[in-house]
KEKOL-678686 format. One record per residue (C-alpha): residue in three letters; x, y, z. Coordinates in steps of 0.2 Angstrom, whole numbers, padded with zeros to 4 digits, always signed. Layout:
! KEKOL-678686
alaXYZ
...
! end
This chain:
! KEKOL-678686
met+0000+0000+0000
arg+0006+0017-0004
ala+0008+0028+0012
ala-0003+0043+0012
lys+0005+0060+0007
lys+0002+0076+0015
thr-0003+0089+0002
asp-0003+0108+0004
thr-0022+0113+0005
ser-0019+0130+0011
lys-0028+0144+0002
gly-0019+0153-0012
pro-0010+0169-0010
leu-0021+0184-0006
ala-0017+0202-0011
arg-0011+0213+0003
phe-0021+0229+0008
ser-0013+0246+0003
lys-0020+0263+0009
gly-0012+0272-0005
ile-0011+0292-0005
phe-0027+0302-0003
thr-0031+0312-0019
thr-0046+0321-0026
leu-0053+0304-0032
phe-0049+0289-0022
cys-0048+0271-0026
phe-0048+0259-0011
leu-0038+0243-0017
leu-0045+0226-0013
pro-0053+0225+0004
gly-0061+0210-0002
leu-0045+0200-0003
leu-0035+0208+0011
ser-0026+0196+0023
thr-0023+0205+0039
gln-0031+0223+0038
leu-0046+0225+0048
ile-0061+0231+0038
ala-0065+0250+0042
ala-0080+0259+0038
pro-0090+0260+0021
tyr-0083+0267+0005
gln-0084+0286+0005
gln-0091+0296-0009
gly-0080+0309-0016
thr-0083+0328-0015
asp-0076+0332-0031
ser-0086+0339-0046
asn-0091+0322-0051
asp-0096+0315-0034
leu-0087+0299-0038
val-0089+0282-0030
cys-0076+0270-0037
ile-0075+0252-0031
glu-0064+0237-0037
ala-0075+0221-0040
glu-0064+0211-0028
gly-0067+0224-0014
phe-0084+0218-0008
asp-0091+0218+0009
ser-0101+0202+0006
asn-0100+0189-0007
val-0116+0178-0006
ser-0117+0162-0017
gln-0135+0158-0023
gly-0143+0146-0036
gly-0128+0135-0037
lys-0117+0150-0043
ser-0103+0160-0035
trp-0093+0176-0039
thr-0075+0169-0040
asn-0058+0176-0043
ser-0053+0180-0061
tyr-0037+0188-0069
pro-0042+0194-0087
ser-0029+0203-0097
gly-0029+0222-0091
tyr-0038+0220-0075
ser-0039+0234-0063
gly-0033+0232-0045
thr-0027+0215-0041
gly-0040+0205-0051
ala-0058+0204-0056
leu-0073+0192-0052
ile-0082+0180-0063
thr-0098+0170-0060
ser-0096+0152-0061
pro-0098+0138-0065
asn-0102+0144-0083
thr-0116+0132-0088
gly-0126+0145-0099
thr-0138+0151-0085
asn-0147+0167-0088
asn-0157+0175-0073
asn-0166+0189-0081
thr-0179+0189-0067
gly-0179+0182-0050
tyr-0161+0186-0048
val-0162+0193-0030
thr-0165+0176-0023
asn-0157+0165-0037
ser-0141+0174-0042
pro-0125+0176-0033
arg-0123+0193-0025
leu-0109+0205-0021
asp-0112+0219-0008
tyr-0103+0236-0006
val-0107+0247+0008
val-0106+0266+0003
asn-0107+0282+0013
phe-0116+0293+0001
val-0115+0312+0004
lys-0126+0317-0011
thr-0144+0312-0015
gly-0153+0310-0031
val-0148+0302-0047
his-0132+0293-0049
tyr-0126+0286-0066
val-0118+0269-0066
trp-0103+0263-0076
ile-0097+0245-0075
arg-0080+0238-0082
gly-0083+0220-0087
ala-0080+0208-0101
gly-0091+0196-0110
pro-0082+0181-0118
thr-0097+0177-0128
gly-0114+0185-0131
lys-0121+0173-0118
asp-0109+0179-0104
asp-0110+0198-0105
ser-0123+0205-0093
leu-0127+0208-0074
his-0139+0218-0063
val-0136+0232-0051
gly-0147+0236-0036
leu-0147+0246-0020
asp-0151+0240-0002
gly-0155+0223-0008
val-0169+0229-0020
ala-0169+0225-0038
leu-0171+0241-0049
thr-0177+0242-0067
ser-0166+0257-0070
ser-0150+0247-0067
asn-0154+0229-0071
arg-0148+0220-0087
ile-0132+0230-0090
ser-0123+0223-0105
lys-0113+0229-0120
phe-0097+0222-0114
ser-0084+0216-0127
asn-0073+0201-0126
gly-0059+0211-0117
leu-0062+0222-0102
ser-0072+0238-0107
trp-0084+0250-0099
ser-0103+0250-0101
asn-0117+0261-0094
ile-0131+0254-0105
gln-0145+0242-0102
met-0152+0230-0114
gly-0163+0241-0125
gly-0151+0256-0124
thr-0156+0265-0109
val-0142+0274-0098
val-0140+0265-0081
lys-0144+0275-0066
ile-0149+0273-0047
asn-0158+0285-0036
val-0150+0288-0019
ala-0165+0295-0008
thr-0155+0299+0008
val-0137+0303+0013
gly-0128+0290+0023
glu-0124+0272+0022
his-0132+0262+0008
thr-0127+0245+0001
leu-0124+0243-0017
asn-0128+0226-0024
ile-0121+0217-0040
trp-0131+0201-0046
met-0127+0189-0059
arg-0138+0189-0075
glu-0128+0178-0086
asp-0114+0166-0079
gly-0097+0168-0086
thr-0098+0187-0085
val-0082+0196-0079
phe-0084+0210-0067
asp-0069+0221-0064
lys-0075+0238-0057
ile-0090+0250-0054
val-0091+0269-0054
leu-0105+0280-0049
thr-0106+0298-0053
thr-0119+0312-0052
asn-0112+0319-0068
arg-0121+0311-0083
ala-0107+0318-0095
tyr-0093+0309-0085
thr-0085+0294-0094
pro-0072+0283-0086
ala-0056+0279-0097
asn-0044+0265-0097
lys-0044+0256-0080
gly-0054+0271-0073
pro-0051+0282-0058
ser-0043+0275-0042
ala-0055+0267-0030
ser-0064+0276-0016
val-0057+0276+0001
arg-0066+0269+0016
ser-0074+0283+0027
thr-0066+0285+0044
thr-0080+0296+0052
gly-0098+0295+0053
ser-0099+0276+0053
ala-0096+0262+0066
ser-0080+0252+0066
tyr-0081+0234+0058
glu-0072+0219+0064
pro-0073+0201+0060
val-0072+0187+0073
ala-0067+0169+0069
ala-0076+0158+0080
leu-0072+0139+0080
ser-0084+0125+0085
ser-0070+0116+0094
asp-0052+0120+0100
ser-0046+0102+0100
leu-0048+0086+0090
asn-0043+0068+0096
phe-0041+0055+0083
gly-0037+0040+0094
ser-0026+0027+0086
gln-0022+0025+0068
asp-0011+0013+0058
val+0005+0021+0051
gly+0002+0024+0032
gly-0017+0024+0034
ile-0029+0039+0035
ser-0042+0041+0049
asn-0060+0046+0047
pro-0062+0065+0045
ser-0066+0075+0060
ser-0075+0092+0057
val-0073+0110+0064
arg-0085+0123+0059
leu-0078+0141+0057
thr-0091+0155+0059
asn-0089+0173+0057
ser-0098+0180+0072
gly-0091+0198+0070
thr-0098+0213+0061
ala-0087+0213+0045
pro-0082+0200+0032
leu-0069+0188+0037
tyr-0055+0185+0024
ile-0045+0169+0025
ser-0027+0169+0019
gly-0022+0152+0024
ile-0029+0135+0032
thr-0015+0123+0036
thr-0010+0109+0047
thr+0006+0103+0054
ala+0014+0086+0050
gly+0004+0071+0053
phe-0013+0079+0048
ile-0021+0085+0032
gln-0036+0095+0030
thr-0049+0099+0016
asn-0062+0113+0018
asn-0077+0122+0009
cys-0072+0139+0015
asn-0071+0153+0002
asp-0058+0166+0003
asn-0071+0177+0013
val-0084+0172+0025
ser-0098+0185+0026
val-0105+0191+0043
gly-0114+0177+0051
gly-0108+0164+0038
ser-0098+0148+0041
cys-0089+0134+0033
val-0083+0117+0038
ile-0065+0111+0039
asn-0062+0092+0039
val-0046+0086+0047
glu-0038+0068+0045
phe-0024+0060+0054
val-0011+0052+0043
pro+0003+0046+0055
thr+0020+0042+0048
ser+0027+0035+0064
thr+0021+0026+0079
gly+0017+0034+0096
ala+0008+0050+0101
ile+0008+0064+0088
thr+0002+0081+0092
gly-0001+0095+0080
ser-0012+0110+0075
leu-0025+0116+0063
met-0021+0135+0059
ile-0033+0147+0051
ser-0025+0164+0046
ser-0037+0178+0043
asn-0040+0197+0046
ala-0047+0193+0063
gly-0031+0198+0071
ser-0024+0182+0079
ser-0024+0165+0070
gly-0037+0152+0075
val-0029+0137+0081
val-0036+0119+0084
asn-0025+0107+0094
leu-0024+0090+0086
val-0018+0073+0094
gly-0018+0055+0089
thr-0008+0039+0091
gly+0001+0030+0077
thr+0001+0012+0078
asn+0011-0003+0070
gly+0009+0000+0051
ser-0004-0002+0038
gln-0015-0017+0038
pro-0006-0030+0027
leu-0015-0036+0012
ser-0015-0053+0018
ser-0026-0048+0033
leu-0039-0038+0023
ile-0056-0046+0024
pro-0062-0054+0008
ser-0078-0046+0000
gly-0089-0048-0015
pro-0095-0033-0025
ile-0102-0018-0015
val-0117-0007-0020
ile-0120+0010-0012
ser-0137+0016-0018
gly-0143+0033-0011
glu-0135+0030+0005
his-0125+0043+0015
asp-0110+0043+0027
val-0103+0026+0023
val-0085+0021+0026
ile-0077+0006+0017
ser-0061+0001+0024
gly-0050-0014+0026
leu-0058-0025+0013
his-0051-0035-0002
ile-0065-0033-0015
thr-0067-0043-0031
asn-0080-0047-0044
pro-0078-0059-0058
asn-0095-0053-0066
gly-0094-0034-0065
ser-0088-0018-0056
cys-0081-0021-0038
ile-0089-0005-0030
glu-0105+0004-0037
val-0110+0021-0029
arg-0126+0028-0037
asn-0143+0037-0035
gly-0138+0052-0025
ala-0126+0044-0012
thr-0116+0057-0002
asn-0101+0057+0010
ile-0094+0040+0005
val-0076+0035+0010
ile-0067+0021+0002
gln-0050+0018+0010
asn-0036+0006+0015
ser-0043-0008+0004
glu-0038-0019-0011
ile-0050-0018-0026
gly-0048-0030-0040
pro-0048-0041-0050
cys-0065-0033-0057
asn-0073-0038-0073
gly-0079-0020-0075
lys-0074-0005-0066
gly-0065-0004-0049
ile-0076+0010-0043
asp-0091+0016-0053
ile-0099+0032-0047
val-0115+0039-0054
asp-0126+0054-0049
ser-0117+0055-0032
arg-0106+0068-0023
gly-0094+0069-0009
ile-0084+0053-0013
ser-0067+0051-0005
ile-0056+0037-0012
arg-0039+0036-0004
asn-0025+0024+0000
asn-0031+0009-0010
tyr-0023-0004-0021
ile-0034-0005-0037
his-0029-0017-0050
asp-0034-0029-0064
thr-0050-0020-0070
ile-0057-0023-0087
asp-0063-0005-0087
glu-0057+0011-0077
gly-0050+0010-0060
val-0062+0024-0055
met-0075+0032-0065
ser-0087+0045-0061
asn-0102+0051-0071
lys-0113+0066-0067
ser-0105+0067-0050
asn-0096+0081-0041
ser-0084+0083-0026
ile-0074+0068-0030
thr-0057+0065-0022
val-0045+0051-0028
asp-0029+0053-0017
ser-0014+0042-0014
asn-0020+0026-0022
arg-0010+0014-0032
phe-0017+0008-0049
glu-0010-0006-0059
lys-0017-0015-0075
val-0032-0004-0077
ser-0040+0003-0092
ser-0038+0021-0085
gly-0033+0027-0068
tyr-0048+0039-0067
ala-0061+0045-0079
ala-0073+0059-0074
phe-0088+0062-0086
ser-0100+0076-0085
ala-0095+0084-0069
lys-0104+0101-0071
glu-0101+0108-0053
gly-0082+0104-0053
asp-0072+0099-0037
ile-0064+0084-0046
arg-0047+0079-0039
phe-0035+0065-0044
val-0019+0069-0034
asn-0004+0059-0027
asn-0008+0043-0036
phe+0004+0030-0043
val-0003+0022-0059
lys+0006+0008-0069
asn+0002+0000-0086
val-0014+0007-0091
arg-0022-0004-0105
arg-0034+0003-0118
ala-0046-0009-0124
asn-0061-0008-0137
arg-0056+0010-0141
arg-0059+0015-0123
gly-0047+0020-0109
gly-0028+0021-0110
asn-0026+0036-0099
ile-0018+0040-0082
ala-0033+0052-0080
thr-0046+0060-0091
ile-0059+0074-0089
val-0074+0073-0102
asn-0088+0086-0105
ser-0086+0094-0088
ser-0085+0112-0082
gly-0082+0122-0066
ser-0069+0125-0054
gly-0058+0114-0043
phe-0052+0101-0056
arg-0035+0094-0052
ile-0024+0081-0060
asn-0009+0085-0049
asn+0006+0076-0041
asn+0004+0059-0049
ile+0016+0047-0056
gly+0012+0037-0071
ile+0023+0023-0078
asn+0019+0013-0094
ile+0031-0001-0099
leu+0032-0004-0118
gly+0025-0021-0121
glu+0016-0022-0104
ser+0004-0007-0107
asn-0007+0000-0121
ala-0008+0019-0117
glu-0017+0032-0127
asp-0016+0050-0121
leu-0009+0049-0103
val-0020+0064-0099
asn-0034+0070-0110
ile-0045+0085-0106
tyr-0060+0083-0118
lys-0073+0097-0122
ser-0071+0104-0104
asn-0070+0121-0096
gly-0062+0128-0081
thr-0064+0146-0075
pro-0053+0161-0078
gly-0049+0161-0059
asp-0047+0142-0057
pro-0042+0133-0073
ile-0042+0114-0075
gln-0025+0110-0068
val-0013+0096-0074
asn+0002+0101-0064
asn+0017+0093-0056
asn+0015+0075-0063
lys+0029+0063-0068
phe+0025+0052-0083
phe+0037+0038-0090
gly+0033+0028-0106
ser+0018+0024-0117
gly+0011+0012-0129
glu+0014+0013-0148
ser-0002+0022-0152
ser-0001+0032-0168
ser-0013+0045-0160
gly-0009+0045-0142
gly+0004+0053-0132
gly+0007+0064-0116
ile-0004+0078-0111
leu-0018+0084-0122
leu-0028+0100-0117
ala-0044+0105-0125
asp-0046+0089-0136
gln-0058+0095-0149
lys-0062+0111-0138
gly-0062+0118-0121
ser-0056+0133-0111
tyr-0046+0138-0096
gln-0034+0123-0094
ile-0016+0123-0089
ala-0002+0110-0089
glu+0012+0116-0078
asn+0028+0109-0071
asn+0026+0091-0078
ile+0040+0079-0082
leu+0037+0068-0097
val+0049+0055-0103
asn+0046+0044-0119
pro+0027+0048-0117
gly+0021+0042-0135
gln+0018+0049-0152
tyr+0018+0067-0145
gly+0023+0076-0129
ile+0011+0090-0124
ala-0003+0097-0135
ile-0017+0110-0136
gly-0031+0103-0147
gly-0042+0119-0149
gly-0052+0130-0138
arg-0047+0146-0129
tyr-0036+0152-0115
asn-0026+0136-0112
thr-0008+0136-0106
leu+0007+0124-0107
arg+0020+0131-0095
asn+0037+0125-0087
asn+0036+0107-0093
arg+0051+0097-0097
val+0048+0084-0111
tyr+0061+0071-0117
ser+0059+0057-0130
asp+0074+0047-0136
asp+0079+0042-0154
gln+0075+0024-0152
arg+0056+0023-0155
ser+0049+0023-0173
phe+0032+0029-0168
thr+0037+0045-0160
asn+0033+0061-0169
ile+0032+0079-0161
gly+0036+0087-0144
val+0023+0101-0143
val+0008+0102-0154
val-0005+0116-0157
trp-0018+0110-0169
arg-0036+0115-0169
phe-0047+0099-0170
asn-0064+0099-0177
ala-0069+0080-0179
asn-0086+0079-0188
gly-0089+0098-0186
asn-0091+0096-0167
gly-0074+0103-0161
thr-0067+0120-0162
gln-0073+0130-0177
pro-0062+0141-0187
gly-0059+0158-0178
asp-0064+0151-0161
cys-0046+0145-0156
tyr-0036+0159-0148
gly-0029+0165-0132
his-0016+0151-0129
thr+0000+0152-0119
ile+0015+0141-0122
glu+0030+0147-0111
asn+0046+0142-0103
asn+0045+0123-0108
glu+0060+0113-0112
ile+0059+0101-0126
thr+0071+0088-0132
trp+0061+0077-0144
trp+0067+0065-0157
lys+0055+0060-0171
gly+0058+0041-0173
pro+0069+0032-0185
asn+0059+0026-0200
tyr+0044+0036-0194
lys+0028+0029-0203
asn+0041+0019-0214
asn+0049+0035-0221
gly+0066+0027-0221
leu+0074+0042-0213
pro+0085+0042-0197
ala+0079+0050-0181
ser+0078+0069-0181
leu+0075+0082-0168
ala+0056+0088-0170
pro+0052+0100-0156
tyr+0035+0107-0161
tyr+0021+0108-0174
asn+0010+0123-0175
pro+0004+0125-0193
ser-0006+0139-0200
phe-0022+0128-0203
gly-0033+0117-0192
ala-0034+0099-0193
asp-0050+0100-0203
arg-0041+0110-0216
lys-0056+0122-0216
gly-0048+0137-0209
ala-0035+0145-0198
asn-0027+0136-0184
cys-0026+0145-0167
gly-0017+0162-0170
pro-0003+0169-0160
ile+0004+0160-0145
ala+0009+0170-0130
gly+0026+0166-0123
trp+0032+0156-0138
thr+0050+0163-0138
thr+0053+0159-0120
asn+0053+0140-0124
lys+0069+0130-0126
phe+0066+0119-0141
asp+0081+0108-0146
thr+0084+0108-0165
lys+0098+0102-0176
ala+0106+0119-0176
ser+0104+0122-0157
gln+0100+0112-0141
pro+0096+0124-0127
ala+0086+0111-0117
asn+0098+0097-0120
leu+0088+0084-0110
asp+0091+0066-0108
met+0086+0050-0099
ser+0093+0058-0083
leu+0077+0068-0082
trp+0069+0053-0074
asn+0073+0049-0056
pro+0073+0030-0053
asp+0065+0033-0036
trp+0049+0037-0045
asn+0048+0019-0051
asn+0040+0012-0035
pro+0025+0018-0026
! end
């Protein structure tokens, strides 16, 4: 069994608060993402001739998810402040009415010093005509004079126009504090900044004015409070190399200002997962799950630490006892196939599950909070674990082997974590189909000798027809021995979409070897189409016909990867491929492939000797980026950002100069 690995699950870096210098027009930078600064009073309306209120999107006082949608971080080109926000997941939702209760909402408290009509400008972006509108209200009330704001371009631009052409405005009836509201109309809309002015002739330019300062007089002082449901957790005894059942702590903001989280971490011997956003609104809460993963015997103490703008860090004391090693495979309890249908809070542990007639474990019909751990699964005359229409599934520290189909497959299921498992002789390690809410994680696994059969499988991992945030294929090791495996694409992301603030990640993996497929290879992003995907910091050695590739779509990235293929394999072709795929007219259409980045990669790639019986010796072939798409019906994918930063080995120059030493033999064993 593979020992559990501790992964860094802390929140990402947050921007730091900066007061700036007081000028005639102010811009308050990023209270919505500050990490240690206490929130002061509301935004202060300016007293200049334009009576400006200017607020960065990320500077919200509250961020409320509703209707299965949220405002999440985004970083479009040319953003103001330290980022923008986008409504996600992007599934084509349009809330033209009923948005007060069904659309995610942003709140900004403003201290107005002028009454009457205020004209509204929004800086935003609409990637398509179905992602380019939002609503503005005041004090939680929907206003017909400021709803359905649209007319944004693909890039960030200013608009003060409603659908129908009316200028956007709100009426402020009294001076003092009011709450400005932003609601989603169409998901996928990017919101960067809002400006209010009493001057109808005023028009913001470029990134607009600096954002308004928070008022320091005339308002109460605000302060968040991070309240924890428990100050200690005791996990009892757990075998070394195993993972305990999770214990939960609820974090509640019992203060009077939003709580901004800059980090949630544990000390060695413990791991955590959580559903906390970067901010917790007043009265809001989230849950942190902690697990004990001892690496030595005896008493182990540690801490769960929550860093926030509440002053001092919240700390939960952790204690457990490591006992003598993982349960040996010989002591696992034999079991036939297991079906979990519509059940909740089920733990499968310490079993050896086989099934000569089908899948070994089936999870279906709305099952939730299922843990499958510390078990051997296989042989299975089907899938190892088959998940359908379920959520909250954790699969960890198992040995899954000799399956006819996928080791793990999920369909129409979300919040799936496959962590620290060992896979051998499976069709694919993990295949996720139709995950429309995201949170799919295939991390820290060891996969050896995948076997494509009946035109199915052959992947370390694949994501198909899925969208949203939280997709991760990270920190895995994949090995395919020639003659013992039948791999296709080691990683394939097919017709799937991440978000601008949280792209689908294929990061920090190490892959060695492949099958002899004439179409398969290493990592393929945006197969046929897809957007917001990134493959970064991967190592690939002899991965197949190609190394890394983008097959269409928009805003996909290949960065800091090292790829080597030797000169001994006749089926190897190209190191990096950019080619717009459009099979049967259902892929990326001409003109819809753009915005890609390929930067800082190192490629030493030999096209095989006698490739496709051409009778030629091996030759260096680092990349293929033609001007036309694979359908031969239009242009390819346009300019590629970062292209000149790559190290491509050619006959004339070898700046990368990689060889077999790129692969560390220590990676050969789980």
